[in-house]
C-alpha positions as CSV (number, residue, x, y, z in Angstrom):
1,X,-11.4,-1.1,-0.7
2,X,-10.9,0.1,-4.2
3,X,-12.6,-0.5,-7.4
4,X,-10.8,-1.4,-10.5
5,X,-11.1,1.3,-13.3
6,X,-13.4,-0.9,-15.4
7,X,-15.9,-1.3,-12.3
8,X,-15.7,-5.3,-12.6
9,X,-13.6,-5.9,-9.7
10,X,-13.6,-4.7,-5.9
11,X,-10.1,-5.0,-4.4
12,X,-9.6,-5.1,-0.6
13,X,-6.7,-5.6,1.8
14,X,-7.5,-8.6,4.2
15,X,-6.2,-8.9,7.8
16,X,-4.2,-11.8,6.8
17,X,-1.9,-9.3,4.8
18,X,-3.5,-10.6,1.5
19,X,-4.9,-8.5,-1.3
20,X,-8.2,-10.0,-2.5
21,X,-10.2,-9.4,-5.7
22,X,-14.1,-9.8,-5.9
23,X,-15.4,-10.1,-9.5
24,X,-18.6,-8.0,-9.9
25,X,-20.8,-8.8,-12.9
26,X,-22.5,-5.7,-14.4
27,X,-26.2,-6.0,-15.6
28,X,-29.7,-5.3,-14.5
29,X,-28.7,-7.6,-11.3
30,X,-25.2,-7.4,-10.0
31,X,-23.4,-10.7,-9.7
32,X,-21.0,-10.8,-7.0
33,X,-18.4,-13.5,-7.2
34,X,-16.2,-15.3,-4.7
35,X,-13.1,-13.5,-3.4
36,X,-9.8,-14.6,-5.0
37,X,-6.4,-13.9,-3.4
38,X,-4.1,-12.0,-5.4
39,X,-0.8,-11.6,-3.4
40,X,0.5,-11.0,0.2
41,X,2.2,-7.8,1.2
42,X,3.1,-6.5,4.7
43,X,1.4,-3.1,4.7
44,X,1.7,-1.0,7.8
45,X,-0.4,-2.5,10.6
46,X,-3.6,-1.0,11.9
47,X,-7.2,-0.5,10.5
48,X,-6.5,3.0,9.3
49,X,-3.7,1.6,6.9
50,X,-6.0,-0.9,5.3
51,X,-9.1,1.3,4.4
52,X,-10.2,4.7,3.6
53,X,-8.1,7.9,2.7
54,X,-5.3,6.8,5.0
55,X,-4.9,3.5,3.2
56,X,-1.2,2.6,2.5
57,X,-2.1,1.2,-0.9
58,X,-3.8,2.2,-4.2
59,X,-4.4,1.0,-7.7
60,X,-3.0,2.9,-10.6
61,X,-5.4,3.6,-13.6
62,X,-3.7,0.9,-15.7
63,X,-4.3,-1.8,-12.9
64,X,-0.9,-1.9,-11.1
65,X,-0.7,-1.6,-7.4
66,X,1.1,0.9,-5.2
67,X,1.8,-0.6,-1.9
68,X,3.7,1.1,1.2
69,X,5.3,-2.0,2.7
70,X,7.1,-2.2,5.8
71,X,10.9,-1.6,5.7
72,X,13.2,-4.2,7.2
73,X,14.6,-3.4,10.4
74,X,18.2,-2.4,10.3
75,X,20.8,-1.0,12.7
76,X,20.8,2.8,12.9
77,X,23.4,4.6,10.8
78,X,25.8,7.0,12.3
79,X,25.5,10.8,11.4
80,X,28.6,13.0,11.9
81,X,27.7,16.7,12.6
82,X,30.4,19.4,12.2
83,X,29.8,22.5,14.1
84,X,31.6,25.8,13.4
85,X,32.6,24.4,10.0
86,X,33.4,27.8,8.7
87,X,36.4,28.0,11.1
88,X,37.7,24.8,9.8
89,X,37.9,26.3,6.3
90,X,40.6,28.9,7.5
91,X,43.0,26.3,8.8
């Protein structure tokens, strides 16, 4: 969970891969509103990736989101390694 900078919204990442916002009314008695879905994002799985200091997302001071999403799977790329490359320079 993260607080918006103004303290009027609590943002959390749900188990259905949806970021949610809960409005908080500030006053002598806090008023907690209903959760509103913001957007979906495939953040790395596991409870550790959703909350706490190891969360794979955060909110910037201007209210934008930084989200570490899962990369699409692709075929491995070949890597060519040249050993003894200095001897090839003399040829």
